[in-house]
C-alpha positions as CSV (number, residue, x, y, z in Angstrom):
1,M,0.0,0.0,0.0
2,G,2.9,2.3,0.7
3,I,4.3,2.3,-2.8
4,G,0.8,2.7,-4.3
5,T,0.1,5.6,-2.0
6,R,3.4,7.2,-3.0
7,R,2.7,6.8,-6.7
8,L,-0.8,8.1,-6.2
9,G,0.6,11.1,-4.4
10,I,3.0,11.8,-7.3
11,A,0.2,11.5,-9.8
12,A,-2.1,13.7,-7.8
13,R,0.5,16.4,-7.6
14,R,1.1,16.2,-11.3
15,L,-2.6,16.5,-12.0
16,G,-2.8,19.5,-9.7
17,I,-5.1,17.8,-7.2
18,A,-2.4,18.0,-4.5
19,S,0.2,20.7,-4.6
20,S,2.7,19.4,-2.0
21,S,3.8,16.4,-0.1
22,D,2.1,17.9,2.9
23,E,-1.3,17.3,1.3
24,L,-0.5,13.7,0.6
25,S,1.7,12.9,3.5
26,Y,3.1,9.7,4.7
27,R,5.9,8.7,7.1
28,T,8.5,6.1,6.5
29,H,9.6,3.9,9.4
30,D,12.2,1.5,8.0
31,R,10.1,-0.3,5.4
32,D,6.7,0.2,6.8
33,E,4.7,3.3,5.9
34,E,1.7,4.8,7.7
35,V,-0.7,6.9,5.6
36,D,-1.8,10.1,7.2
37,P,-5.6,10.4,7.2
38,S,-5.4,13.6,5.1
39,G,-3.3,11.7,2.6
40,A,-6.0,9.0,2.4
41,R,-8.6,11.7,1.9
42,D,-6.6,13.2,-1.0
43,A,-6.0,9.8,-2.5
44,I,-9.8,9.2,-2.5
45,A,-10.3,12.6,-4.1
46,A,-7.7,11.7,-6.8
47,Y,-9.6,8.5,-7.6
48,A,-13.0,10.1,-7.6
49,S,-11.9,13.1,-9.8
50,G,-11.8,10.7,-12.8
51,C,-15.6,10.3,-12.6
52,A,-16.6,14.0,-12.9
53,S,-16.4,16.7,-15.5
54,T,-14.1,19.5,-14.6
55,Y,-15.6,21.9,-17.1
56,M,-19.0,23.5,-16.4
57,P,-20.7,24.8,-19.5
58,R,-21.6,28.4,-19.8
59,P,-25.2,29.1,-18.6
60,G,-27.6,29.3,-21.4
61,P,-30.8,27.8,-22.8
62,R,-29.0,24.8,-24.5
63,I,-28.6,21.5,-22.6
64,S,-25.1,20.2,-22.1
65,L,-24.2,16.7,-21.0
66,V,-21.6,16.4,-18.2
67,M,-20.4,13.7,-15.9
68,E,-21.1,14.1,-12.2
69,N,-20.3,11.4,-9.6
70,G,-19.8,8.8,-12.2
71,S,-23.1,9.3,-14.1
72,Y,-24.6,11.7,-16.6
73,A,-25.9,15.0,-15.6
74,Y,-27.7,17.6,-17.7
75,V,-27.0,21.4,-17.4
76,R,-29.4,24.0,-18.7
77,D,-29.6,27.7,-17.7
78,G,-26.9,27.2,-15.1
79,R,-29.0,24.5,-13.3
80,T,-27.8,20.9,-13.1
81,Y,-30.3,18.1,-13.5
82,A,-29.2,14.8,-12.0
83,G,-28.7,11.8,-14.3
84,G,-28.5,8.4,-12.8
85,M,-29.0,4.7,-13.6
86,F,-32.6,5.1,-14.7
87,G,-32.3,8.4,-16.7
88,G,-32.6,10.8,-13.8
89,D,-34.2,14.2,-14.5
90,I,-33.8,14.2,-18.3
91,V,-37.5,14.8,-18.8
92,E,-37.4,17.8,-16.5
93,A,-34.3,19.1,-18.3
94,V,-36.1,19.1,-21.7
95,R,-39.4,20.2,-20.3
96,G,-41.2,22.6,-22.7
97,D,-40.4,20.7,-25.9
98,P,-42.9,17.9,-26.5
99,K,-40.8,16.0,-29.0
100,A,-37.8,16.1,-26.8
101,E,-39.9,15.0,-23.8
102,E,-41.1,12.1,-25.9
103,F,-37.5,11.0,-26.6
104,A,-36.6,11.5,-22.9
105,R,-39.4,9.3,-21.8
106,A,-38.5,6.6,-24.4
107,Y,-34.9,6.7,-23.0
108,K,-36.0,6.4,-19.4
109,N,-38.5,3.6,-20.1
110,G,-36.0,1.7,-22.2
111,V,-33.2,2.0,-19.7
112,T,-35.5,1.0,-16.8
113,V,-36.9,-2.0,-18.6
114,G,-33.5,-3.0,-19.8
115,L,-31.9,-2.8,-16.4
116,V,-34.7,-4.6,-14.6
117,L,-34.6,-7.4,-17.2
118,A,-30.9,-7.7,-17.0
119,Y,-30.9,-7.9,-13.2
120,L,-33.7,-10.4,-13.2
121,G,-32.0,-12.5,-15.8
122,A,-28.7,-12.4,-13.9
123,A,-30.5,-13.5,-10.7
124,A,-32.2,-16.3,-12.6
125,A,-28.9,-17.4,-14.1
126,F,-27.3,-17.6,-10.7
127,A,-30.3,-19.5,-9.3
128,G,-30.1,-21.9,-12.3
129,L,-26.4,-22.5,-11.6
130,A,-27.3,-23.2,-7.9
131,V,-30.1,-25.6,-8.9
132,A,-27.8,-27.4,-11.4
133,A,-25.1,-27.8,-8.8
134,S,-27.6,-29.1,-6.3
135,D,-29.0,-31.5,-8.8
136,E,-25.5,-32.8,-9.6
137,V,-24.7,-33.3,-5.9
138,Q,-28.1,-35.1,-5.2
139,H,-28.1,-37.2,-8.3
140,T,-27.0,-40.7,-7.4
141,G,-28.7,-42.8,-10.1
142,G,-27.3,-43.6,-13.5
143,G,-27.6,-41.2,-16.4
144,A,-27.6,-37.4,-16.5
145,P,-29.1,-35.3,-13.7
146,P,-32.3,-33.5,-14.4
147,P,-31.9,-30.5,-16.7
148,T,-33.9,-28.1,-14.6
149,G,-30.9,-26.0,-13.4
150,V,-29.5,-25.8,-16.9
151,I,-32.9,-24.7,-18.3
152,I,-33.2,-22.0,-15.6
153,L,-29.6,-20.9,-16.2
154,G,-30.1,-20.6,-20.0
155,S,-33.4,-18.8,-19.6
156,G,-31.8,-16.3,-17.2
157,L,-29.0,-15.6,-19.6
158,L,-31.5,-15.1,-22.4
159,V,-33.5,-12.6,-20.3
160,E,-30.3,-10.8,-19.4
161,L,-29.3,-10.5,-23.0
162,V,-32.8,-9.2,-24.0
163,G,-32.5,-6.6,-21.2
164,A,-29.1,-5.5,-22.3
165,V,-30.3,-5.1,-25.9
166,I,-33.3,-3.1,-24.8
167,G,-31.1,-0.9,-22.5
168,L,-28.5,-0.3,-25.2
169,N,-31.2,0.6,-27.8
170,A,-32.6,3.2,-25.4
171,V,-29.3,5.2,-25.2
172,P,-29.7,7.0,-28.6
173,H,-33.0,8.4,-27.3
174,L,-31.1,10.4,-24.7
175,Y,-29.0,12.1,-27.4
176,D,-32.2,12.6,-29.5
177,A,-33.9,14.3,-26.6
178,I,-31.0,16.7,-26.0
179,N,-30.3,17.4,-29.7
180,T,-34.0,18.0,-30.4
181,Y,-34.3,20.4,-27.4
182,N,-31.2,22.3,-28.4
183,D,-32.3,22.5,-32.1
184,D,-35.7,23.9,-31.1
185,V,-34.2,26.3,-28.6
186,E,-32.0,28.1,-31.1
187,P,-33.7,30.7,-33.3
188,A,-33.8,29.8,-36.9
189,S,-32.2,33.1,-37.8
190,S,-29.0,32.4,-35.8
191,A,-28.6,29.0,-37.5
192,A,-29.1,30.5,-40.9
193,A,-26.6,33.3,-40.2
194,A,-23.8,31.0,-39.0
195,P,-20.9,30.6,-41.4
196,V,-20.5,27.3,-43.2
197,A,-17.2,25.6,-42.9
198,R,-15.6,24.7,-46.2
């Protein structure tokens, strides 16, 4: 842990998270190292900083997508709308644009159904594995053990796969919701006046 803490401290100082060895301090006693609590706190901050956007978009009517605490967040008019595993506040972020709201609801519904199916499928697969192992242990007669566990395992994996496909197919609706909202917010005259790159 000492070598890793030292390397993390060096990396944190290079990234500008910690400016001196006092902020990520450790004491060396022969070969053993004790990590100071403030150093541990800074080490956690160094790890956590990889899961957040450091740039906050300029306040305005357009929606920007940022990372906050390891998940999406939506910023509009200087206000941050939480993201999250089930879509978060995307519907509230695009509120006022019916087509964007429709895309946002499709995203939330698809992600929710996909995750629920994936979790249920994974649970069924583990249960099928347990049943198959139990059947194998209890089977004493000749021939193969009953296929019940294998059937449950296969069904669980199939449900998990269907959930993953549904969840992944929902993701483009998030971008459709944001892009539709942003296109409808911009006045047509400013889009027409913008220079065309050649």
